[in-house]
N, C-alpha and C positions, 0 to 999 in steps of 0.2 A: 772439204772441198770435193774431194776426189768421187766421194760417194754422188754428186752429181752426174756425173758422167755415166754412172750406171741409170740411176732414177728417171733422167728425163727422157731417153730413149725406152725404158720400159714403159712410162706413161704413154709415149706416142704410141707403142705398138698396142698398148691396151686402148687406147681412143680408137684406134684403128680398127681393132676386133671388136669392140661394142658398137662400131658405127656399122660394120658388115653384117652384123648379126642384125641389127635394127633394118638396114637395106634388105636383106633375105625376109625379114617378116612383112616387111611392105610389100614384096614382090609377091609372098606366097598367100596372102590375101588373110593374115591374122587379123586385122583392122578394119576388115569390109563392113562387119556385121554388128553392130556393137550393142544394139538393142534387142535384137533376135533372143539372145538365151535368156533375158529376163522376162520376155512375153511368154516364152514356150513354157515356162516354171508358171505363170498364171494360165496359162490355156493348157494345162494337163488335161487327162484323160481320168475321170472320175467313177468308171464303172469300177464294181467291187467284183470280187473273185466270188463265185457261187459258194467256196466252203466259209469263207468268212460271213456272207450272208447266213448261212445255218447257224453259225456260233452267236450272231446279232440275234437272229430271232431268239434262241435259247435264252440266252441274256435278258432279253425284253420279258420273255416270258416268266424269267426268275422275279423281275422285277415288279412286272405287275402282281405275283403271287405275294410278295412282300408289303403290296401296297404302296409303292412309288411310282410316278407317274414319269414318263419320261418325253416330256413336250421338249421341241426343239423350234427356237425362235429364229427364223431367217427374216432377212430385210428386201423387199421385192425393189428392184433396183429402176422398176420403171416408176414406180408410185413414191417410192421413197416411205413406205408403210412396213409396218413389221407384220410377219404375218405367224400364227402360230400352227403347228403341225401336230 
């Protein structure tokens, strides 16, 4: 029973600390843009490095020499049809 004299004030201090951290996060703007990071992942920059382009060209040349074809199938979002490149 004596432990309650320690646990109740300790739990109240913990509640106030958690409330203070939450209040700080609200005031500092932590919850202002919840959807932005998800869209930033989708709208990334698809520009390839020049060094990677050279490696890809060498890999494609090697695959063509072996008789393998490297066709890429993409979906045209405007028409919903697949396009072979």
